[in-house]
C-alpha positions in Angstrom: -19.9 293.2 54.3 -16.9 291.1 54.3 -13.7 292.6 53.0 -12.7 291.3 49.4 -10.6 288.3 49.4 -6.9 288.8 48.7 -5.4 287.3 45.5 -4.2 283.7 45.9 -0.5 283.4 46.6 2.0 281.6 44.4 1.6 277.9 44.1 3.8 275.9 46.5 6.7 274.0 44.8 6.1 270.4 44.6 6.2 267.4 42.3 3.6 268.7 40.1 5.1 272.1 39.5 8.5 270.3 39.0 6.9 268.2 36.2 5.7 271.3 34.5 9.1 272.9 34.6 10.6 269.7 33.3 8.1 270.0 30.3 9.3 273.6 29.6 12.9 272.4 29.8 12.2 269.5 27.2 10.5 271.9 24.8 13.3 274.5 25.0 16.0 271.9 24.5 14.1 270.5 21.5 13.9 273.8 20.0 17.6 274.4 20.1 18.4 270.9 18.8 16.1 271.3 15.9 17.7 274.4 14.8 21.2 273.0 14.7 20.1 269.5 13.3 18.4 271.1 10.3 21.5 273.3 9.6 23.8 270.4 9.7 21.8 268.3 7.4 20.9 271.1 5.1 23.0 269.7 2.1 21.4 266.3 2.3 17.9 267.9 2.6 18.5 270.1 -0.5 19.4 267.2 -2.5 16.2 265.4 -1.5 14.0 268.5 -2.2 16.0 269.2 -5.4 17.0 272.7 -4.5 20.4 274.4 -4.8 22.7 276.0 -2.2 21.1 279.4 -2.9 17.6 278.2 -2.0 19.0 276.5 1.1 20.6 279.5 2.4 17.3 281.4 2.3 15.7 278.5 4.3 18.2 278.9 7.2 18.2 282.7 7.1 14.3 282.8 7.4 14.2 280.4 10.2 16.9 282.3 12.2 15.2 285.7 11.7 11.8 284.2 12.9 13.5 282.5 15.8 15.1 285.6 17.2 12.1 287.8 16.6 10.0 285.4 18.6 12.4 285.5 21.5 11.9 289.2 21.6 8.1 288.9 22.0 7.6 285.7 23.8 7.8 286.8 27.5 5.3 289.6 26.9 2.8 287.2 25.2 3.4 284.6 28.1 2.4 287.2 30.7 -0.5 288.4 28.7 -2.0 285.0 27.8 -0.5 283.1 30.8 2.6 281.2 30.8 1.0 277.7 30.8 -1.5 278.5 28.0 1.2 280.2 25.8 3.8 277.4 26.4 1.3 274.6 25.4 0.1 276.5 22.2 3.7 277.2 20.9 5.0 273.7 21.9 2.3 272.0 19.9 2.6 274.5 17.0 6.3 273.9 16.9 5.7 270.1 16.5 2.9 270.6 14.0 4.8 272.7 11.6 7.8 270.4 11.8 5.5 267.4 10.9 4.3 269.3 7.8 7.7 270.4 6.5 8.5 267.1 4.7 5.3 267.5 2.6 6.0 271.0 1.3 5.3 270.9 -2.4 7.6 273.8 -3.3 10.2 276.0 -2.0 7.7 279.0 -1.1 5.6 276.7 1.1 8.7 275.2 2.7 9.9 278.7 3.6 6.5 279.6 5.1 6.5 276.5 7.2 10.0 277.0 8.4 9.2 280.7 9.4 6.2 279.6 11.3 8.2 276.8 13.0 10.8 279.4 13.8 8.4 281.7 15.4 7.0 278.9 17.6 10.5 277.4 18.4 12.0 280.7 19.2 9.4 281.5 21.8 10.4 278.3 23.9 13.8 279.2 25.5 12.6 282.5 27.0 9.8 280.7 28.7 12.2 278.4 30.4 14.2 281.3 32.0 10.9 283.1 32.8 9.5 279.8 34.6 12.7 279.3 36.4 13.0 282.8 37.8 9.3 282.8 38.8 8.5 279.3 40.2 11.7 277.9 41.7 12.2 278.4 45.5 15.4 280.0 46.6 17.1 276.8 47.6 17.0 275.1 44.2 17.0 278.1 41.9 20.6 277.5 40.9 19.7 274.0 39.7 17.0 275.5 37.6 19.4 277.9 36.1 21.8 275.0 35.4 18.9 273.5 33.5 18.7 276.5 31.4 22.4 276.4 30.9 22.0 273.1 29.1 20.3 275.0 26.3 23.9 276.6 25.6 26.0 273.5 26.4 24.0 270.4 25.9 21.7 271.1 23.1 24.1 272.5 20.5 26.5 269.4 21.0 23.7 266.9 20.9 22.7 268.1 17.4 25.5 266.6 15.6 24.8 263.0 16.9 21.2 263.3 16.0 22.0 264.6 12.5 24.2 261.6 12.0 21.4 259.2 13.1 18.9 260.7 10.6 21.1 260.9 7.7 23.0 257.7 7.7 20.7 255.0 6.5 17.6 256.3 8.1 14.4 258.1 7.0 15.3 261.7 6.1 12.0 262.9 7.3 13.0 262.2 10.9 15.2 265.3 10.7 11.9 267.2 10.9 9.9 264.6 12.9 12.4 263.9 15.7 10.9 266.8 17.7 7.3 265.4 17.7 7.7 263.0 20.7 9.7 265.3 22.7 7.2 268.1 22.2 4.1 266.0 23.0 5.8 264.9 26.3 6.9 268.5 27.0 3.4 269.8 26.2 1.7 267.1 28.4 4.0 267.9 31.3 3.3 271.7 30.9 -0.4 271.1 30.9 -0.3 269.0 34.0 2.2 270.8 36.0 2.1 274.6 35.5 -0.6 276.7 37.2 -3.1 278.4 35.1 -2.9 282.2 35.3 -5.9 284.3 34.2 -5.8 286.2 30.9 -4.6 289.7 31.2 -6.0 291.1 27.8 -6.0 294.6 29.3 -2.2 294.7 28.6 -3.0 295.3 25.1 -4.0 298.7 25.8 -0.4 299.5 26.8 1.2 297.1 24.3 4.4 298.3 22.8 3.3 298.0 19.2 5.9 300.5 17.9 8.8 298.6 19.8 7.6 295.3 18.4 7.5 296.5 14.8 10.9 298.2 15.1 12.5 295.4 17.0 11.3 292.4 14.8 11.9 294.4 11.6 15.4 295.5 12.7 16.5 292.0 13.9 15.1 290.3 10.8 16.8 292.5 8.4 20.2 292.3 10.4 20.1 288.6 10.5 19.1 288.1 6.8 21.8 290.7 5.8 24.5 289.0 7.8 23.6 285.4 6.7 23.3 286.3 3.1 26.0 289.0 2.9 29.0 286.8 1.9 27.1 284.9 -0.9 25.8 288.2 -2.5 29.1 290.1 -1.9 27.9 292.3 0.8 27.4 296.1 0.1 27.9 295.4 -3.7 24.5 293.9 -3.5 21.6 296.5 -3.3 19.5 293.9 -1.2 22.2 293.5 1.4 22.9 297.2 1.6 19.2 298.0 2.0 18.8 295.2 4.7 21.7 296.6 6.6 20.8 300.2 6.3 17.2 299.3 7.4 18.5 297.4 10.5 20.9 300.4 11.3 17.8 302.8 11.4 15.3 300.5 13.1 17.4 299.1 15.9 18.4 302.5 17.5 14.9 303.7 17.1 13.8 300.5 18.9 16.2 301.1 21.7 15.1 304.7 22.0 11.5 303.6 22.2 12.2 301.0 24.8 13.8 303.5 27.2 10.7 305.7 27.4 7.8 303.2 27.0 6.0 302.4 30.2 5.6 298.7 29.4 8.5 297.9 27.1 9.7 294.6 25.6 13.3 295.5 26.6 13.6 297.2 30.0 16.9 298.8 29.3 17.1 300.3 32.8 18.2 296.7 33.9 21.6 297.4 32.3 22.2 299.9 35.0 22.7 297.0 37.3 26.5 296.0 36.9 26.1 292.3 37.3 23.2 292.0 34.8 25.0 294.0 32.1 28.2 291.9 32.7 26.1 288.7 32.4 24.6 289.6 29.0 27.9 290.9 27.6 29.7 287.8 28.9 27.2 285.4 27.5 27.2 287.0 24.1 31.0 286.8 23.9 31.0 283.2 25.3 29.0 282.0 22.2 31.9 282.7 20.1 34.2 280.6 22.3 31.7 277.8 22.4 32.1 277.4 18.6 35.6 276.0 19.3 33.9 272.9 20.9 31.5 272.1 18.1 31.8 273.8 14.8 35.6 274.0 14.5 36.3 270.3 15.1 33.4 269.2 12.9 34.4 271.6 10.2 38.0 270.3 10.2 37.1 266.6 10.3 34.6 267.2 7.4 36.8 269.3 5.1 40.2 267.7 5.9 39.6 264.1 6.8 36.3 263.6 4.8 34.3 262.4 7.9 30.6 262.0 7.7 28.4 263.2 10.6 28.3 259.6 12.0 32.1 259.6 12.3 32.2 263.1 13.8 29.5 262.2 16.3 31.7 261.0 19.2 33.5 264.4 19.5 30.2 266.1 20.1 28.9 263.5 22.4 31.8 263.6 24.7 30.8 267.2 25.5 27.0 266.9 25.4 26.2 263.9 27.6 28.3 264.8 30.7 26.6 268.1 30.8 23.6 266.4 32.4 25.8 265.7 35.4 28.4 268.4 35.4 26.0 271.4 35.1 24.0 270.4 38.3 27.3 269.6 40.0 28.6 273.2 39.2 25.4 274.5 40.6 25.9 272.4 43.8 29.3 273.8 44.3 28.5 277.6 43.8 25.3 277.1 45.8 27.5 277.8 49.0 28.1 281.2 50.6 31.8 280.5 50.9 32.3 279.8 47.2 33.0 282.9 45.1 31.3 282.2 41.6 33.8 284.5 39.9 36.6 282.2 40.7 34.7 279.2 39.4 34.0 281.1 36.2 37.8 282.2 36.0 38.7 278.5 36.2 36.3 277.6 33.5 37.9 280.3 31.2 41.3 278.8 32.1 40.1 275.4 30.9 38.8 276.8 27.7 42.0 278.8 27.1 44.0 275.5 27.3 41.6 274.0 24.9 42.1 276.8 22.4 45.9 276.7 22.7 45.8 273.0 22.1 43.7 273.5 19.1 45.9 276.1 17.7 48.5 273.3 17.2 46.3 271.6 14.7 48.0 269.9 11.7 46.8 267.9 8.7 47.7 264.7 10.5 45.0 265.1 13.2 42.1 262.6 13.3 39.1 262.4 15.6 41.0 260.9 18.5 43.3 263.8 18.7 40.4 266.1 19.7 39.2 264.1 22.7 41.4 265.9 25.3 40.4 269.2 23.9 36.8 268.3 24.1 37.3 267.1 27.7 38.5 270.6 28.6 35.4 272.0 27.0 33.2 269.6 28.8 34.2 270.9 32.2 34.9 274.5 31.1 31.7 275.4 29.5 29.3 274.7 32.4 31.9 276.2 34.8 31.4 279.5 32.9 27.7 279.5 32.0 26.2 278.4 35.3 28.0 281.0 37.5 27.4 283.5 34.8 23.6 283.0 35.1 23.8 283.1 38.9 25.6 286.4 38.8 23.3 288.0 36.2 19.9 286.9 37.7 20.9 287.4 41.3 20.0 291.1 40.7 16.7 290.4 39.1 13.3 290.3 41.0 10.9 287.5 40.0 8.4 290.2 38.6 11.3 291.5 36.4 11.8 287.9 35.0 10.0 288.4 31.7 12.0 291.6 31.0 15.4 289.9 31.8 14.4 286.8 29.7 13.5 288.9 26.7 16.8 290.7 26.8 18.9 287.7 27.5 17.5 285.3 25.0 17.2 287.8 22.1 20.8 288.9 22.5 21.9 285.3 22.9 20.0 284.3 19.7 21.4 287.2 17.7 24.9 286.5 19.0 24.7 282.9 18.1 23.9 283.9 14.5 26.7 286.5 14.4 29.1 284.0 15.9 28.3 281.5 13.1 28.7 284.1 10.3 31.8 285.5 11.8 33.5 282.0 12.1 32.4 281.0 8.5 33.6 284.3 7.0 36.9 284.3 9.0 37.7 280.6 7.8 36.9 281.6 4.2 39.1 284.7 4.3 42.0 282.9 5.9 41.7 280.0 3.5 42.0 282.4 0.6 45.1 284.1 2.2 46.8 280.9 2.9 46.0 279.4 -0.5 47.6 282.4 -2.2 50.6 282.4 0.0 51.3 278.7 -0.5 50.8 278.9 -4.3 53.2 281.8 -4.4 55.8 279.8 -2.5 55.2 276.8 -4.8 55.6 278.9 -7.9 58.9 280.6 -6.6 60.4 277.3 -5.5 59.5 275.2 -8.6 59.4 277.6 -11.5 61.2 274.9 -13.6 58.3 272.5 -13.0 55.6 275.0 -14.2 53.3 274.9 -15.8 51.9 271.7 -14.5 49.2 269.9 -16.5 46.7 267.1 -15.8 46.7 265.0 -12.6 49.8 266.5 -11.1 48.3 269.9 -11.0 45.0 268.8 -9.6 46.8 266.8 -6.9 48.9 269.9 -6.0 45.9 272.1 -5.9 44.1 269.7 -3.6 47.2 269.5 -1.2 47.4 273.3 -1.1 43.7 273.8 -0.4 43.7 271.2 2.4 46.9 272.8 4.0 45.1 276.2 3.8 42.1 274.9 5.6 44.2 273.4 8.3 46.0 276.8 8.9 42.7 278.7 8.8 41.2 276.3 11.6 44.3 276.8 13.5 44.0 280.6 13.2 40.4 280.4 14.3 41.5 278.7 17.6 44.0 281.6 18.0 41.5 284.3 17.2 39.1 283.0 19.8 41.8 283.5 22.4 41.2 287.2 22.1 37.6 286.7 23.2 38.9 284.8 26.2 41.3 287.7 27.0 38.4 290.2 26.8 36.2 288.1 28.9 38.9 287.7 31.6 39.4 291.4 31.8 35.7 292.0 32.2 35.4 289.4 34.8 38.3 291.0 36.8 36.8 294.5 36.7 33.0 294.5 36.4 31.0 292.0 38.4 30.4 292.4 42.1 30.5 289.4 44.4 27.3 287.4 43.9 25.9 285.1 46.6 23.6 282.2 46.1 19.9 282.8 46.4 18.9 283.4 50.1 15.8 282.5 52.0 13.3 285.4 52.2 13.5 287.6 55.2 10.3 287.2 57.3 8.3 290.4 57.6 
């Protein structure tokens, strides 16, 4: 009898596989853009649906909780059902739920559709990293990682221009429907290009059901508690207190379970590799710094100068569009053995530091044109940090460990993105209250003979005080982010080992 045939080797990299990977990239970018666009246009959407701010905040919280929970489970599901089959299903489902959102008859049905869309959309970014680590040959792996970096640098900054297009004289339903063409193209590319793996349903016998339950429950409670905390007065609300206590119980139990489970969702042992632990920590902290290039300028121009999204759009475009060229260029530079990626990353941090120092000089006279130099520093600084960071972190990961690494990186990145937004919003609010009180005390002490004021003079004075308080708050936010830069530079100087570009396999 002839010996059993050996399993087929990996598919050779060619144009067909490249098209499949481009499809995964399109789907992942669409997911990130959709999340930001709906958040930016939330006020307009609430007016159309006839809901108030409180209802709208639940829509955002539910979507974010579902999205991060899906990031935790997606790599395991992709291995079990095959990457190609799972990617096609979630891409089509993501577009389908988006198509139905404008027809939601009430708040409850809209919440259900957004949760389902969040589950489908959150599964897409982890698939991009999993596919890049698995399919890309050594000599172009860094370019694939630079494509993944676009989800952190290109996607969030493109959301503002798209939000402006759909809310300024266009059909509001395009906010939800904009994803359909991209998802159809991405799904077709995935179906054509990615190889079809067999089903591995036997993995259900070893499935980490306890970890999935604890992880998704803990992450969901934490995200909802954080995003609703300020509105409901934090621990004064029984709901917020219960959510945060539940997260505090579930998440430690989840980590304990993952350490001992034979087939975990999080392979915590990977954190024993210095460069991988450095990569996750730095990426999470970097998301706070990235807010200085998108959220802070947009918030200032909206609150102080009264800009609409269409008028704010150029500040975001000048960061987003060049990423398509600069990210691969950074990958080209560090794909040399004589280039130390740590120095490239340090230079990127230097550019971001200059941008934050410049932003701290913010005054009430600034207009859109005053931000362009700061945005240019972010344009080069962000990819100079993210692309080397991914090279350093994934260089110690074997392709078979890609799903574990993808689950950890994307889940923590999604959670950190939510935390960064909450921290920035609460920081600006707290500083605005502090500066308002301080300015009003100074006005009262200096002009006691003019008080009390009545009618239009009092309203005009209150408006000027509030505007100046917001200016000081955004300036403080730029300075506060410098603390994250300082921590990152210290970590960069002490933790990571020298990482080299991917090398050709050693012949046996």
